[in-house]
N, C-alpha and C positions, 0 to 999 in steps of 0.2 A: 803596755799602752798602745803601741803601734799595731800590735796584733788585734787588739780590740777594735781599733779604727777600721782595720781591714775587714774584720768580721761584720761590723756594722755596715760598712760599704757594700759588702756582698749581700747582706740581708736586705738592704734598701734596694739594690739592683734587682734582687730576686722578687721583691714586692712589686717593683715597677714592671718587671717582665710578666709577673702573674697578673698584674692589673691590665697590662696591654693585651695579654692573651685573653683575659676575661672580656675586655672590651671588644677584641676581635671576634671571639666566640659569640658574644651577644649580638654584634652587628651582622656577622655572617650567618648565624643560625636563628637567633631569637627575636631580633628587632623587626618591626613591621617593614615590609618591602613592597607594598603594592602602591600603584599610582593612579588607579582608576577610582571614579566616584560612585559607581553603582555598588550594590551590596555584593554582587557576584560577577565573575567573568568566567568564560569557558574556553578551553582549548581542545582541539581535536587531533589526536595522534593516530596516524595511519600505521598499519603493520609494516609499511615500507619506509617509514620516516627515519631519518637520522637525527642526532641531537641538534644539528644546525637548523633543522626544520622546526623542531620544538622551540628552540631558542628564538627563532624569528617570530613565532606567535607570542612568546613571553615578553620579548623586549619592550613593546609599547605598554605592557601591563605592570612593569616593575620599575622601581626607582633606581636600583643598582643591579644591572644585569651581570656585571663582572663578579660581584660578590656571590650572586647565585651560581655562576659558572664554577667558581672555586668550590663551593659546597657540593654542587652536583657531581663534580669530579671526585671529590673526597668520598662521597657516599655511593660512588660507582653508578649513579643514575645515567651518566652520559653514555655508558656502554650497555645499559640494561633497561631500554625503554619499554613501556607497556602501551599497547594500542587501546584506544577508546576515547570517550568524551569525559573530560575532567573539569571539576569546578575549582576555582580559586576565589576565596572569599576575601573581601576587603579587610586589610589589616593583618593578613597572614604573614608569617616570617618565611624565610627561605626554607627552613626545615619543615614547616607546615606544608608549604607548597610542594616540596619534593615528596613528602609522604602522601599528599593528596593525588598527585599525578602519577604516583607509582601504584596506588592500590584502590583509589576511590573512583572506579569507572561507573559513571551514572547512566541510567537508561534514558532513552529518548522515546518520544511518542511518534509513531509513523501512522499514516492513514492512507487508504486508497478506496476508490469506488468507481463504478462505471467505466472500467477499462475494457476496451473492445477486444483485446487479444493479450496473449502472454507477452508478446513483444512490447506492447504499450505498458503493461504492468511492470515489466522489468525496467523499462525506462523510468517510470515513476519511482520505483523502489531504489534504483541506483542513485537517485538524487537525495535520498534520505539516509542511507547507510553506506558504509565504506566498502562497497563492492560494485563492479561495473555491470552493465546490462548484459554483456556477452556471457559473463560467468553465470549470471542469473538464468538466462535462457538455457544454457547448457544444463544447469541443475534442474530446471523446471521440466525440460523435455527429455531427461535421461530415461532411456528405454527401460532399463532394469528397474529403476525407481517406479515408473508408471505401472509396469506390469505387476510388480510386487505388491502394489497398493490398489490395484483394480481400476486404474485409469488408462485412458488412451490419449492420443494427440487431440482428438475431438472433444474429450471430456475434461482434460487437464485443467482448463481455466476454472472449472467449477470447484476445484479444491481450495480456491482462494476466496474466502468469504469476506466481503468488503466491510471494513470496520476500522477502528483505531486500535493499535497494539503497542505495547512497550517492548522495545528491543535495545540491546546494546549497539552502539554505533558501529562497532567493529565486527558485527555479525557477518559471517561468511555467506556466500550464495547458498551453499548446502544447508547452513544453519537456518537461514530464512525459510527455505523450502520445507525443511523438516519441522520447524515450528508451526508453519501454516498447516501442515498435515495434522498436527495435534489439535490445532484450533478447529479445523474442519471436523475432526472426529468428535470434538467437544460440542460443536454446533449441532451435529446430528445426534442429539440425545435420544433417550428412549421414547420420549413424547413425540418428537418429530418422526422418528422411525415408525412408530405405531400409526401415525396419521398417513404416512406414505404407503404403508401396507394396506390400510383401509381403503384408500382411493385407487390402489392397484398400480402404482408407479414406483419405479426404482429411484434411488437418490439421484442418479445421473439424469433420469427422465424428468424428475422434479426440477432439477437445475436447468435443463434445456427448455422446458416450458416456462419456467420463471424468467429466463432470459428473453423470451418472446413477449411475455406479459410486460416486462419492464421496458422493452423497446416500444411497445404499443402505448404505454401510459406511465408517466412519472408521478401520477396522482395516486398516492397510497389508498385514498378513499374508494377509488373505483377499480383498483387492481383485482380484488377478489371477484368482482362481477365479470371482468374480462376473462379471468381464469375460468370462471364458470362457463362462459361461452365455449372456450376451447375444450373443457372437459365434456360438455354436451356433444360437441362435434366428434371427439374421440369415441364417446360411448356409442354413437350411431354409425360410426365408420365414415363420417364426412371428412373430407380433407380440411386441414386447419386453415388453409388459404390466408396465411399470415403475411402481410406485406413486408414486415421487417426481414423475413427470411429471404424474400426476393432481393432486397437490397444487399443482404449479406452475400448471397450467391453472385450478384452482379459485381460487387467490389473485389471478388476473386479473379475477375476477368481483366486482361490488360487494358481494354478500351475504357474501363471505368476507374482506372488508377488515378488517384488525386482528384476525383470528382465527388460531388455531393448530390445524391438523388433526392430531390425535394418532392417529386411526384411520381408515384409508381404507375407505369404505363403497361399496356397489353403486351408490348414486346418483352418486358421483364418476366412475364409469366411463361415465356417460351424458353427461358434459360435452362439448359440441361445441367442439373445439379441435384445431389441428394438433399440439399437444403431448400429446394423449391417445393414448398408445401401446397402449391396449386397442382403440381404434377404428381407428387408423391403423397400417399396417405400416411397418417401417423405422424410421430414426432421426428424432427431431423436428427442426425447422428450425434449432435453435440450442441453446445451453447453457441449462440450468435453474438453474445456479449456477456459482460459480467452483470448479473442482476443484483439489485439491492436486497437486503434482508426482507424488506417489506414485500417485494415481489415473490420471494421464496415462501414467505408465510402466507401470501395471498393464494398461492397454488395449494398449499397444505390445508388452507381453510377457505377454499373457494366457495363463492356464493351459489347456493342451489336455486336455480330458476329455470325458465323455459326459453330464454333468449338463445338464438343461434347466430345472430349477426350484430355487428356494431360498426359505426362509422364516426369519423371525427365530427365534432359539433362546430359548425361554422360560426355559431352565435356565442359559443363559450369555448374559446380555444384552449386546448389542453385537456378537454373532456370529450366524451363520446355520447352518441345517441344509440340506444340499443333497440333491437327489433326481434320479434318472434317469427315474422314471415319475411320471405324474400321480397315481396312487393313493397312492404313498409321500409325494408332496408334500402331498396333501390331509390325510394324517395329521399331518404336521409343521405345516401351516397351522392345522388345528383346535386343535392343542395351544397354539399362540401366541394364537389368538383366545380360547380359554378363559382364558389368562393375562390378556389385556387386560380381559376382562369381570370377572375376579376383582379387578382393580385399579380398577374403576369407570370405565374408559376406554371410552366408548361413541361418541365423535365426535372 
């Protein structure tokens, strides 16, 4: 009888232990442990993060951070972090959360346009993925990479076609650069290559001209007409005389550092630079800024006409007046110069 009581006691204790263990497992692994009200929350884990850094992001999102710590230690997550952007859904258990932040790296959308240089592009991208601008510049300007893929320091900016793209947040600088090369080659499909061949310009030349067109006008509707003016000038050997190239050349000089040129003057036409298209015939050696896709397509599909000149339209700002003769152009240009003077814009 005494032995039976002992056995019953042992059995009851065993059941209690099993129940407690089951309760512990349920709470530690399977019970909901989120404290936020939105449907989802996100954490970002850098390649250099330690568990304490992840924990700091998780703590305000969880009801019981200590319970999470215990399971994370048991599942060896604390010593085996994965970099990336991870989603935590409302009502997830500790086990679900660990599985998600261990393997469910979700992509992000990044976007860029109108960057004036690789340095500014690197700064914009470094704010969107987990790499710094210095590493990006080093990757973008790597001599071996540029030579291997047919680019130079002057044309390298043209490899980055402005758009929105999906990337993983933990993409490296080299990974970003290599992906953009693939996007560039995808952009230059057979149709665009055929159009470039038809008009007699290389891809680099198309990009250089598109950068000028884009700086001249942000109006997609008139970009093909402006491109047509420059194509007419190239065809007859007339200098492009593009004011944006003078600004680009000026900004390379110390005296124009941290300044904004609002009015192109005759002194700017005397700047010694391969980008001075008043002094030098033909296209400049590279891009003066990043053109939108609309400007690239405007060059590839330029409007065929007899215009050789255009000037900003003082009565419709943002647009231009086009002329076939120099005398008519001078009338249009003087009208705009008078407008600038009336606004006190003298430099």
